[in-house]
Structure formats: C-alpha cells, structure tokens
ZAPABA-281475 format. One line per field, with one value per atom (N, C-alpha, C, CB): residue number from 1; residue in three letters; x, y, z. Coordinates in nm, 4 decimals. Glycine has a CB too. Example, Ala and Ser with C-alpha at 12.3 -4.5 7.8 and 13.67 -1.06 7.14 Angstrom:
num c(1	1	1	1	2	2	2	2)
residu c(ALA	ALA	ALA	ALA	SER	SER	SER	SER)
c1 c(1.3190	1.2300	1.3200	1.1308	1.2850	1.3670	1.2900	1.4084)
c2 c(-0.5690	-0.4500	-0.3300	-0.4473	-0.2250	-0.1060	0.0030	-0.0598)
c3 c(0.7800	0.7800	0.7800	0.9046	0.7080	0.7140	0.7870	0.5725)
END
This chain:
num c(1	1	1	1	2	2	2	2	3	3	3	3	4	4	4	4	5	5	5	5	6	6	6	6	7	7	7	7	8	8	8	8	9	9	9	9	10	10	10	10	11	11	11	11	12	12	12	12	13	13	13	13	14	14	14	14	15	15	15	15	16	16	16	16	17	17	17	17	18	18	18	18	19	19	19	19	20	20	20	20	21	21	21	21	22	22	22	22	23	23	23	23	24	24	24	24	25	25	25	25	26	26	26	26	27	27	27	27	28	28	28	28	29	29	29	29	30	30	30	30	31	31	31	31	32	32	32	32	33	33	33	33	34	34	34	34	35	35	35	35	36	36	36	36	37	37	37	37	38	38	38	38	39	39	39	39	40	40	40	40	41	41	41	41	42	42	42	42	43	43	43	43	44	44	44	44	45	45	45	45	46	46	46	46	47	47	47	47	48	48	48	48	49	49	49	49	50	50	50	50	51	51	51	51	52	52	52	52	53	53	53	53	54	54	54	54	55	55	55	55	56	56	56	56	57	57	57	57	58	58	58	58	59	59	59	59	60	60	60	60	61	61	61	61	62	62	62	62	63	63	63	63	64	64	64	64	65	65	65	65	66	66	66	66	67	67	67	67	68	68	68	68	69	69	69	69	70	70	70	70	71	71	71	71	72	72	72	72	73	73	73	73	74	74	74	74	75	75	75	75	76	76	76	76	77	77	77	77	78	78	78	78	79	79	79	79	80	80	80	80	81	81	81	81	82	82	82	82	83	83	83	83	84	84	84	84)
residu c(UNK	UNK	UNK	UNK	UNK	UNK	UNK	UNK	UNK	UNK	UNK	UNK	UNK	UNK	UNK	UNK	UNK	UNK	UNK	UNK	UNK	UNK	UNK	UNK	UNK	UNK	UNK	UNK	UNK	UNK	UNK	UNK	UNK	UNK	UNK	UNK	UNK	UNK	UNK	UNK	UNK	UNK	UNK	UNK	UNK	UNK	UNK	UNK	UNK	UNK	UNK	UNK	UNK	UNK	UNK	UNK	UNK	UNK	UNK	UNK	UNK	UNK	UNK	UNK	UNK	UNK	UNK	UNK	UNK	UNK	UNK	UNK	UNK	UNK	UNK	UNK	UNK	UNK	UNK	UNK	UNK	UNK	UNK	UNK	UNK	UNK	UNK	UNK	UNK	UNK	UNK	UNK	UNK	UNK	UNK	UNK	UNK	UNK	UNK	UNK	UNK	UNK	UNK	UNK	UNK	UNK	UNK	UNK	UNK	UNK	UNK	UNK	UNK	UNK	UNK	UNK	UNK	UNK	UNK	UNK	UNK	UNK	UNK	UNK	UNK	UNK	UNK	UNK	UNK	UNK	UNK	UNK	UNK	UNK	UNK	UNK	UNK	UNK	UNK	UNK	UNK	UNK	UNK	UNK	UNK	UNK	UNK	UNK	UNK	UNK	UNK	UNK	UNK	UNK	UNK	UNK	UNK	UNK	UNK	UNK	UNK	UNK	UNK	UNK	UNK	UNK	UNK	UNK	UNK	UNK	UNK	UNK	UNK	UNK	UNK	UNK	UNK	UNK	UNK	UNK	UNK	UNK	UNK	UNK	UNK	UNK	UNK	UNK	UNK	UNK	UNK	UNK	UNK	UNK	UNK	UNK	UNK	UNK	UNK	UNK	UNK	UNK	UNK	UNK	UNK	UNK	UNK	UNK	UNK	UNK	UNK	UNK	UNK	UNK	UNK	UNK	UNK	UNK	UNK	UNK	UNK	UNK	UNK	UNK	UNK	UNK	UNK	UNK	UNK	UNK	UNK	UNK	UNK	UNK	UNK	UNK	UNK	UNK	UNK	UNK	UNK	UNK	UNK	UNK	UNK	UNK	UNK	UNK	UNK	UNK	UNK	UNK	UNK	UNK	UNK	UNK	UNK	UNK	UNK	UNK	UNK	UNK	UNK	UNK	UNK	UNK	UNK	UNK	UNK	UNK	UNK	UNK	UNK	UNK	UNK	UNK	UNK	UNK	UNK	UNK	UNK	UNK	UNK	UNK	UNK	UNK	UNK	UNK	UNK	UNK	UNK	UNK	UNK	UNK	UNK	UNK	UNK	UNK	UNK	UNK	UNK	UNK	UNK	UNK	UNK	UNK	UNK	UNK	UNK	UNK	UNK	UNK	UNK	UNK	UNK	UNK	UNK	UNK	UNK	UNK	UNK	UNK	UNK	UNK	UNK	UNK	UNK	UNK	UNK	UNK	UNK	UNK	UNK	UNK	UNK	UNK)
c1 c(1.1424	1.1981	1.1191	1.1947	1.1894	1.1214	1.0558	1.2205	0.9543	0.8867	0.9832	0.7695	1.0736	1.1707	1.2580	1.2581	1.3094	1.3939	1.3169	1.4500	1.1939	1.1109	1.0878	0.9760	1.0627	1.0415	1.1699	0.9891	1.2828	1.4111	1.4345	1.5289	1.4071	1.4215	1.3295	1.3900	1.2068	1.1122	1.1579	0.9757	1.2077	1.2565	1.3815	1.2860	1.4661	1.5840	1.5391	1.6766	1.4367	1.3824	1.3252	1.2760	1.2532	1.1982	1.3103	1.1109	1.4173	1.5308	1.5961	1.6351	1.6063	1.6636	1.5811	1.6724	1.4496	1.3635	1.3669	1.2196	1.3678	1.3767	1.5114	1.3557	1.6192	1.7513	1.7528	1.8588	1.7000	1.7011	1.6215	1.6445	1.5089	1.4296	1.5065	1.2948	1.5636	1.6434	1.7631	1.6902	1.8283	1.9443	1.9050	2.0043	1.7908	1.7503	1.7052	1.6383	1.6558	1.6105	1.7215	1.4933	1.8230	1.9319	2.0305	2.0056	2.0584	2.1593	2.0956	2.2406	2.1696	2.1191	2.1186	2.2030	2.2235	2.2330	2.2703	2.3377	2.1714	2.2029	2.2445	2.0822	2.3284	2.3693	2.2481	2.4929	2.1989	2.0782	2.0983	2.0309	2.2220	2.2469	2.2315	2.3880	2.2740	2.2556	2.1071	2.3399	2.0457	1.9057	1.8154	1.8598	1.8208	1.7301	1.7740	1.7209	1.9045	1.9537	1.9106	2.1043	1.9240	1.8828	1.7309	1.9299	1.6573	1.5119	1.4745	1.4481	1.5441	1.5150	1.5443	1.5967	1.6554	1.6883	1.5824	1.8291	1.5424	1.4388	1.3077	1.4166	1.2672	1.1430	1.1535	1.1103	1.2687	1.2875	1.2800	1.4226	1.3451	1.3425	1.2015	1.4391	1.1314	0.9938	0.9043	0.9384	0.9308	0.8533	0.8740	0.8917	0.9972	1.0238	0.9387	1.1755	0.9379	0.8582	0.7096	0.8823	0.6641	0.5219	0.4807	0.4890	0.5743	0.5406	0.5048	0.6574	0.5580	0.5275	0.4087	0.6508	0.4094	0.3012	0.2269	0.3567	0.1443	0.0827	-0.0098	0.0062	0.0127	-0.0742	-0.0856	-0.0173	-0.1947	-0.2028	-0.1752	-0.3374	-0.2268	-0.2050	-0.0570	-0.2882	0.0088	0.1523	0.2341	0.2000	0.1904	0.2591	0.2555	0.1957	0.1390	0.1258	0.2096	-0.0224	0.2087	0.2901	0.4374	0.2697	0.4875	0.6285	0.6600	0.6645	0.5645	0.5833	0.6078	0.4598	0.5229	0.5394	0.6646	0.4153	0.6962	0.8163	0.9401	0.8252	0.9427	1.0548	1.0589	1.0439	0.9429	0.9378	0.9897	0.7946	0.9534	1.0016	1.1518	0.9291	1.2020	1.3456	1.4213	1.3750	1.3680	1.4326	1.4318	1.3621	1.3215	1.3124	1.4157	1.1688	1.4301	1.5290	1.6715	1.5143	1.6991	1.8327	1.8610	1.8466	1.7626	1.7795	1.8036	1.6551	1.7260	1.7409	1.8800	1.6318	1.9266	2.0600	2.1687	2.0817	2.1507	2.2484	2.2560	2.2131	2.1418	2.1409	2.2044	1.9981	2.1774	2.2377	2.3889	2.1769	2.4324	2.5763	2.6419	2.6019	2.5767	2.6311	2.6393	2.5471	2.5422	2.5441	2.6492	2.4068	2.6918	2.7937	2.9336	2.7899	2.9524	3.0862	3.1176	3.1010)
c2 c(0.4127	0.3740	0.4447	0.2189	0.5028	0.5760	0.4802	0.6678	0.5305	0.4495	0.4071	0.5268	0.4961	0.4626	0.3453	0.5841	0.3496	0.2412	0.1099	0.2765	0.1159	-0.0046	-0.0634	0.0269	0.0220	-0.0277	-0.0856	0.0846	-0.0238	-0.0785	-0.2156	0.0177	-0.2305	-0.3600	-0.4634	-0.3469	-0.4256	-0.5167	-0.5578	-0.4522	-0.4626	-0.4957	-0.5830	-0.3680	-0.5611	-0.6479	-0.7905	-0.5942	-0.8046	-0.9371	-1.0035	-0.9278	-0.9254	-0.9785	-1.0244	-0.8727	-0.9451	-0.9808	-1.1103	-0.8665	-1.1285	-1.2524	-1.3734	-1.2453	-1.3622	-1.4760	-1.5061	-1.4488	-1.4032	-1.4250	-1.4857	-1.2927	-1.4374	-1.4943	-1.6424	-1.4172	-1.6761	-1.8157	-1.9044	-1.8265	-1.8564	-1.9351	-1.9559	-1.8663	-1.8486	-1.8608	-1.9520	-1.7239	-1.9396	-2.0237	-2.1704	-1.9831	-2.2012	-2.3417	-2.4007	-2.3549	-2.3180	-2.3708	-2.3716	-2.2894	-2.2897	-2.2800	-2.3953	-2.1475	-2.4364	-2.5382	-2.6757	-2.5039	-2.7770	-2.9130	-2.9568	-3.0096	-2.9188	-2.9538	-2.8297	-3.0674	-2.7443	-2.6220	-2.6543	-2.5268	-2.5688	-2.5825	-2.5482	-2.4901	-2.6427	-2.6149	-2.5069	-2.7408	-2.4889	-2.3838	-2.2452	-2.3995	-2.2320	-2.1055	-2.0863	-2.1026	-2.1869	-2.1769	-2.1426	-2.3080	-2.2217	-2.2009	-2.0841	-2.3278	-2.0623	-1.9501	-1.8166	-1.9554	-1.8028	-1.6779	-1.6623	-1.6754	-1.7726	-1.7656	-1.7194	-1.9016	-1.7688	-1.7293	-1.5805	-1.8145	-1.5340	-1.3912	-1.3076	-1.3622	-1.3519	-1.2800	-1.2738	-1.3452	-1.3846	-1.3869	-1.2942	-1.5307	-1.2932	-1.2062	-1.0590	-1.2356	-1.0242	-0.8851	-0.8421	-0.8655	-0.9287	-0.8963	-0.8853	-1.0019	-0.9661	-0.9572	-0.8225	-1.0706	-0.7728	-0.6402	-0.5367	-0.6043	-0.5447	-0.4514	-0.4651	-0.4745	-0.5884	-0.6116	-0.5691	-0.7583	-0.5648	-0.5185	-0.3697	-0.5445	-0.2967	-0.1537	-0.1328	-0.0755	-0.1984	-0.1893	-0.3227	-0.1547	-0.3455	-0.4757	-0.5180	-0.4740	-0.6394	-0.7100	-0.8504	-0.7107	-0.8822	-1.0082	-1.1329	-1.0201	-1.1377	-1.2566	-1.2722	-1.2477	-1.1653	-1.1719	-1.2042	-1.0399	-1.1535	-1.1825	-1.3323	-1.1035	-1.3941	-1.5384	-1.6150	-1.5819	-1.5697	-1.6333	-1.6313	-1.5635	-1.5191	-1.5096	-1.5994	-1.3650	-1.6161	-1.7088	-1.8502	-1.7067	-1.8945	-2.0291	-2.0388	-2.0682	-1.9327	-1.9305	-1.9486	-1.7982	-1.8788	-1.8907	-2.0302	-1.7838	-2.0842	-2.2188	-2.3234	-2.2537	-2.3118	-2.4063	-2.3913	-2.3840	-2.2692	-2.2461	-2.3052	-2.0954	-2.2873	-2.3451	-2.4969	-2.2983	-2.5543	-2.6990	-2.7479	-2.7393	-2.6755	-2.7109	-2.7027	-2.6206	-2.6005	-2.5871	-2.6999	-2.4518	-2.7348	-2.8458	-2.9756	-2.8595	-2.9990	-3.1196	-3.1253	-3.1243	-3.0130	-3.0078	-3.0301	-2.8725	-2.9728	-2.9893	-3.1361	-2.8989	-3.2001	-3.3433	-3.4292	-3.3916	-3.4005	-3.4772	-3.4571	-3.4358	-3.3369	-3.3086	-3.3805	-3.1572	-3.3832	-3.4490	-3.5993	-3.4167	-3.6587	-3.8036	-3.8465	-3.8518	-3.7546	-3.7856	-3.7905	-3.6831	-3.7220	-3.7106	-3.8237	-3.5816)
c3 c(0.2738	0.1459	0.0349	0.1282	-0.0589	-0.1658	-0.2654	-0.2387	-0.3326	-0.4343	-0.5441	-0.4949	-0.5812	-0.6850	-0.6419	-0.7180	-0.5203	-0.4705	-0.4634	-0.3327	-0.4160	-0.4074	-0.5459	-0.3399	-0.6439	-0.7803	-0.8386	-0.8706	-0.8112	-0.8584	-0.7961	-0.8238	-0.6670	-0.5996	-0.6643	-0.4482	-0.6920	-0.7574	-0.8964	-0.7663	-0.9733	-1.1073	-1.1007	-1.1863	-1.0004	-0.9831	-0.9520	-0.8696	-0.8689	-0.8399	-0.9633	-0.7337	-1.0424	-1.1669	-1.2598	-1.2368	-1.2685	-1.3546	-1.3064	-1.3574	-1.1752	-1.1210	-1.1627	-0.9678	-1.1494	-1.1825	-1.3319	-1.1377	-1.4140	-1.5589	-1.5948	-1.6359	-1.5333	-1.5573	-1.5195	-1.4779	-1.4008	-1.3555	-1.4502	-1.2132	-1.4991	-1.5932	-1.7232	-1.6214	-1.7758	-1.8978	-1.8775	-1.9441	-1.7642	-1.7313	-1.7290	-1.5955	-1.6690	-1.6569	-1.7902	-1.5550	-1.8807	-2.0098	-2.1142	-2.0610	-2.0951	-2.1932	-2.1801	-2.1773	-2.0582	-2.0341	-2.0190	-1.9099	-2.0609	-2.0467	-1.9003	-2.1302	-1.8259	-1.6834	-1.6030	-1.6603	-1.5747	-1.5001	-1.3569	-1.4996	-1.3015	-1.1627	-1.0756	-1.1296	-0.9951	-0.9170	-0.8116	-0.8503	-0.7653	-0.6665	-0.7302	-0.6055	-0.8547	-0.9263	-0.9567	-1.0579	-1.0144	-1.0552	-0.9367	-1.1196	-0.8315	-0.7186	-0.6303	-0.6353	-0.6219	-0.5431	-0.6014	-0.5333	-0.7323	-0.7981	-0.7905	-0.9464	-0.8031	-0.7869	-0.6471	-0.8156	-0.5464	-0.4088	-0.3868	-0.3107	-0.4388	-0.4277	-0.4993	-0.4869	-0.6169	-0.6917	-0.6163	-0.8260	-0.5575	-0.4797	-0.3588	-0.4339	-0.2935	-0.1768	-0.2167	-0.1089	-0.3281	-0.3729	-0.4137	-0.4899	-0.4832	-0.5198	-0.3964	-0.6154	-0.2951	-0.1715	-0.1035	-0.0762	-0.1037	-0.0475	-0.1210	-0.0577	-0.2513	-0.3307	-0.2989	-0.4802	-0.2816	-0.2554	-0.1144	-0.2761	-0.0217	0.1125	0.1120	0.2086	0.0150	0.0031	-0.0903	-0.0485	-0.2029	-0.3017	-0.3018	-0.4458	-0.2020	-0.1793	-0.2924	-0.0503	-0.3360	-0.4284	-0.3685	-0.5796	-0.3005	-0.2269	-0.3108	-0.1659	-0.4316	-0.5153	-0.5489	-0.6453	-0.5843	-0.6145	-0.4903	-0.6751	-0.3752	-0.2500	-0.2204	-0.1344	-0.2365	-0.2147	-0.3164	-0.2236	-0.4412	-0.5446	-0.5060	-0.6798	-0.4566	-0.4175	-0.2985	-0.3840	-0.2082	-0.0963	-0.1498	-0.0016	-0.2420	-0.2977	-0.3854	-0.3792	-0.4586	-0.5416	-0.4537	-0.6219	-0.3408	-0.2466	-0.1845	-0.1359	-0.1495	-0.0904	-0.1877	-0.0479	-0.3132	-0.4150	-0.4328	-0.5502	-0.4321	-0.4461	-0.3273	-0.4585	-0.2076	-0.0890	-0.0970	0.0400	-0.1375	-0.1541	-0.2575	-0.1973	-0.3669	-0.4681	-0.4148	-0.5884	-0.3340	-0.2747	-0.1762	-0.2044	-0.0950	0.0003	-0.0753	0.0926	-0.1775	-0.2592	-0.3235	-0.3679	-0.3754	-0.4367	-0.3319	-0.5076	-0.2134	-0.1071	-0.0632	0.0125	-0.0506	-0.0129	-0.1198	0.0129	-0.2455	-0.3548	-0.3560	-0.4908	-0.3305	-0.3268	-0.2102	-0.3165	-0.0957	0.0223	0.0037	0.1440	-0.0663	-0.0861	-0.1885	-0.1302	-0.2759	-0.3756	-0.3147	-0.4875	-0.2034	-0.1455	-0.0531	-0.0725)
END
C-alpha cells in the first residue's frame, strides 16, 4: 500500500470521527447507530493508517475508541429491541 493511500485512509478516518462528534453535539437526539457506526468506521480507518505508520499511543487510543463505539452500538441495538 502506498504512503499516499495510507494517508488518505487515515484522513478519511479522521473525517469520520470529526463528523460523528459534530453530529452528536449538533442534534438534540442523534441517531446512535449513525454516531457510533461512523465512529467505528473512523477508528478502523485510522487503525489501518497506524498499522503502516505506527504510533503506539494513537493505536491504543483507536482500540478504545472502537471498543466504545461497539459498546454504544450494542446498547442502541438492545434499546431498539426492547422497544419493539
């Protein structure tokens, strides 16, 4: 994978996380599937970038960012299932 492609993937991940943060602060009741789903995609894309350009602290941060996003998605899925 070229350095350019890896950097584009990393910037796309960064854009996802910034979008999700803005989305969650802009709306009174954001859709948790959008918020956490986009965060998870962003963390995954940044992880791809970090696997090539390793930064251990950022790598660990993305692991926890992804774990929190997965937890949020599970929580949203359970809440949706209990409503039906």
